[in-house]
Every structure is written in structure tokens, then in C-alpha cells.
N, C-alpha and C positions, 0 to 999 in steps of 0.2 A: 180331656181330649188330647190325643197325641199330636205333637207338633214336631216336624222335622225340618231342619235347615241344612242345605247342602251347598257348598261354595266351590272351593278350588278343586275338589276331587270329582266334580260332576262329570267331567269328560271321560272318566273311566268307569262310569256306571255305579256310583256310590249309592247305597240304599240301606234302609233299616227294615228288619223284621222283628217284631216283638214276639217273644216266645220261642218257637222252633227256629233252629239255625238253618236258614236257607239263603243262598246267594241269589239275588235278583239279576236279571240280564242287564246289559249295558244300557245306561240312560233311562232305566225304568224309574217311575216315581208314582206315588198315589196322589190324590187330590190335595192332600194336606202337606205335601213336601214342596219346598220352594227351591228352585234350581237357579243359582247365580254363577254360571261358569266364569272362571278367571282365565288368565292367559297361561296358566300352568299346562305344560305339555301332558298329553295322555301317555300312559305307560302301563306296565304290568300292575295289577291290583291284587291285594290279598284280602280274603274275608277275615276281618278282625272280630272275633267272637268274645264278647264280654259278659261274664256272669257275675253279678254282685251276689256273692254267696252268703255273706253275713254282715250284720252290723256289729262291730266290735265294741263291747261295752262291759263295764264292771258295774252291774246293777246296783250294788250296795254303795258305790261311789256317788250314785245319784239318789240316794235315800238317806233317811236319818240313822239307819243302822250302819254296821261296819264289820269288817273282818272277813267277809266271804265275798267271792266273786262268782259270777255265773258265766257259762259259756256264751260265746257269740250266738246271735239269733238270726234266722233267716228274715230278710226284710219284709216278706209277706206276712210273717207271723207277729212281728213286733208292733207295728202301727195298726190302728184300726182305720185310719184315713190318712193316706200319704201319697207322695209322688217321688219319682226318681228322674233325674236329669243326667244325661251322658253327653259329653262334648269332646271333640278333638280340635286342637289348634296346631297349625303348622309352625315351622321354625321361625317364621316371621311374625307369628302372633295372630294370623288370620284364622278365623273360625271356619273350619271346613266341614264340620258335621255337628249337629246338635239335635237331640230328641228328648221328649219327656213322656214318661208313663205315669198315668194317674191310677192309683189303686182302685180296682173295681169298675173301671169304665168300659171293660170288654174289648179293648183294642190290642190285647196281648194274650199269649197263652200262659207264659210263666213270668210273674212279676220279677223284674231284675235281670232278665236275660235279653241281650241285644246282639245284633250282627250288623256290621258295616263294612263295605268294601273300601279300602284305603289304598292310594298309590304308594309306591315305594318312597320311603322318607321317614323322618323322625317327627313325632308329634307329642304334644302335651295333652294327656287325657285327664279330664275332670269328671268324676262321678259323684253325684250328690243324692242323698236320700233325706227326706224331710217330711214332717207332719204337714198336711195340706187339707184345708177346709174351705167351704164356700166363702167367697169374699177375699181369700188370700191372693196376694199378687207377689210372685217370686220371679227373680231375674237372674240370669247368668250371662255375662257379656265377655268375660275373659278369664284366664286362670288366676286373675287377681281381683275380680269384681263380681260379687254375687250378693243376694240377700232378699229381704222382704221390703216392699214399698207399701204394703198394707199396714194396718195398725200394729200388729204384734208379730214379733219373730217367733218361730216355732223350733221345736227340737230338731236338730240338723246333724247329719253325719256326712263325712266328706273323705275323698281320696283323690289326690292329684299325683300323677306319675308320668314319666317319660315312656313312650312306646315307639319302638323302631320297627318298621316294616322293611325287610331286606329282600323279599322275593314275593312271588305270587302264592307261595305256600300258606295255608291257613295259619292264623295266629290265634291261639286260645289264651285268654286271660281270666283268672279268677281273682276278684277284687274284694277286699274287706274294708268297709268304711268305718271311720273313727268318729265318735261324737266330738263336736267342736264347741258346743254351747256350754254355758253354765246354767244353773236353774235356781229359782227362788220359789219357795212355798210360803204363803202367809196364812197362818192358822190362828183363828181367834180363840181365846180362852173364855170369853164371855159369849152370851147367846145373841143371835140376830134378833133385834127388835122389829116390830112392824114399821113399815115406811122406809126400810133400807132397800135400795134397788141395785146399787152398783158399788164396786170397789175400784178406785182409780190408783194406779201405781206409777210413780214417776222416778226414773233412774237419773241421777245427776251425771253419770258416766255410762260407758258401754254404748251399744248400738244395735241396729237391726240389719246391717249389712256387713259383709266379711270378705276376706281375701282367701279364696279356696286353697292357695298354695301354703299359706301360713296358718290358716284357721282362725286368725285374729280379726277383730272388728276393724273396718275401714274408717270408722268415725268413733270418737270418744265423747260425743256431745250429749249422750243420754237420749231417752225417749220416754213416752208415756203410753200406757195401755189401760183400758178399762174392761173389767170382768163383771159379769152378772153371776153372782153366787147361786149355786143350785140348792144349797141347804135351805130348809124351811125356816120360817119364823120360829124362834125359840130354840134353834139348834146352833152349834158352832159352825163357822164357815171356813172354807179354805179355797184359795186361788193360787194359780201358778203362772210363772213366766220364765222365758228362756233367753236371757241376754247373751249377745256376743261380747266378749271382753277384748280390750285393746292390748292387754298383756295376759300372760298365763294366770296370774293372780292379781286381783284388783279389789281395793276397798272402795265402796260406793255408798253415798248417802241415798237412802230410799225414803220417799214420802208416800204415805198411804192416806188417801182421802175416801171417806164414806159418803156416798151420794144418795139423794132421794130420786124419785122417778123423773123429776124436773131438772136433774143434774145440779141441784143445790148442794153445797158442801156442808155436811152435818158435823163431821169430826175429821180432824187432821192430826196425823202423827208422823214424826220423822225419826227414822233409825239412822244414826250416823256411823260411817265407816263400817258398813256391813261387809264382811269378808266373802269374796267370791273366788272360785277357781274353775277353770274349764274341766268339764266332765265330773263336776261335783255339784251337789245340791246343798243350798243353805236354806234353813227353815227358820222363819221368824214366827215366834209364838208369843201372844200377849193379848191384852184387852184392847180392842179397837173401837168398841161402841161406847165410848166414854169421852167426856170433854176434859177430864182431869188428868193431866200428864203425870201427876204425882202418884196416881193409882195404877198407872199402866207401865208395863215394861215388856220389851221384846227379848226373848231368849234366842240367841244365835245357836242353832244346832248344826254342826258340820262334822264330817268324819276326818277332817284334815287340819282343823285348828281346835284348840281347847274351847269348849262351850263357855259362853260368858253371858251375863245378864246386864243389859245396858238400859238404864232408865232414860226417859225423854219427856 
């Protein structure tokens, strides 16, 4: 569902249209827009048209392969289920405009195209694209605070930049978002036995919230998420997660717990000092359906550090 919040620019008729670029008349708003006028003086406004044209990414940086990069992709083509949030903050840090598009909800014509009327002034624009599924809860409260308060962080792209409106002439912006998360794939080399229901992954560091200006995590306290593997009994399993890192590169202890349907822990393994890097994927490969640590090892597969095998 689209959500729009308009604050200090409300007096000059600030509005959003998803899809086609059309300027609404002064003070117009639909039922989902919240108007909170401030004491800011009314004045000339400009239609600021923002088109998020691409998610900038090096696909092989987020895979186990290496050596090749792919062109940036249109946001509507990359994710199967996603959302985009666009916000403007004035020079004092007040949020003057924010809206969210949810892919496939029918409230826009073109995913990633926005128009807002802004008064003359200088703003910080925050544009975010992220995977978004039922049950996810995402927030953006400032150019330095955003993230997921639901169980798991998702793959996230971000762009924060200064925007200056100098007159009532239209201002057209084309924005490319950069991936700011790291990624972890856990792949078993042994087969899933009967009675295995979930895989719980605990990060000793990293977080689920981030600073849109830096792209770094706002907490380094770690988090836990639980996945239900889709692989059938007798097959290898794979689960993924997308931590935000407190620094561009970070070594993190990762604990993997195998659970039954009643959340009883059947097997526990810890991989120490797992190397992570933003916009890179680390793959842990090993036996997880065994109680014997001596027979299990995780191989760290990355394209930015030498692969190594660490027993635990």
C-alpha cells in the first residue's frame, strides 16, 4: 500500500504521483496522504521528478563465481517482491516528503518513478529499494536511520544525495541505487533427514538497521533469523541472509542451529571469523546434519578473500 507523508512543503501543494509525471494542484492530497503543515512560508514550487532507473550491482560479487560483472538492472526486473521508499529532508533535518511503492500493488504506473512538488531550498534525498515480503516491517526516519524491525533484514539498495531546488522550473533526477548489504548462503553437503524443520542462524555482529548516508549498520550487536528450507527430505539444503555490516569488511562468528518442528535444537555448529564484505556474498558449505564436529567443516567461498576450510 502506498503511504505518503507531507510536512513542511504542504503549503505549496506538495504531492506524489506514482508512474506518470503529473503535477497536482495546490494542497491536493489523496486519502492516504498525511498533511502536517509547518510554519515554513509558502513560495514557488518545482516538480521534482525522480526516476530510479537502475539497481547498480556486480552480480558476480554476490555469487560464488567471479571475474564478470553485469550491467545495472531496472528495479522492476530485479526483485520478484520488493518496495521502494523515497524521502526528502530539509536543511534542518525535518522530513518534508516520504512515500513508498510496493511492487505489484497497483498504486503506480511505473515502478520506481515519482513526482513531488518541493519549495525552493536544499534537501537531502533518500531513495531505497529493498526486498519486501508479507510480515516485513521496514522504517525510514531520517537520512541516518532506516532498517527492518521484523525478523530478517533483506537485500537493500540505497542512494542518498543533496538536491537543490532553485526555481519553479521542473527538476529531473535519474538515480541509481547501490547495494549496501552483505550476504551469506549456508549450503549443506549432507542430505536433509526427516524431522528437520528449520535452520536458525545467529550473527554475533552486524545488524538489521542501517544509516542510509553511509550504508553501514547502526548497531553491531548481531541478530538471529530462522529459515524454513524448501529442499525436500533427502536433498541438500540452502538458506540465505543479508546482514548490514558496521564496517565495509567484518569478520563475524556465525552459529547455525538445526531445529525440529517444536523448535528443539538437534544440531549446533559455529563458524568462527566468517569474512563478510558489503556487496559480496560469502558461502558456507559443510555438513550440518551431524553431531560430530570433527566430521564437519565449513568452506568459506568468497570472491574477495582466499577460500579456506575451517573445522569446528
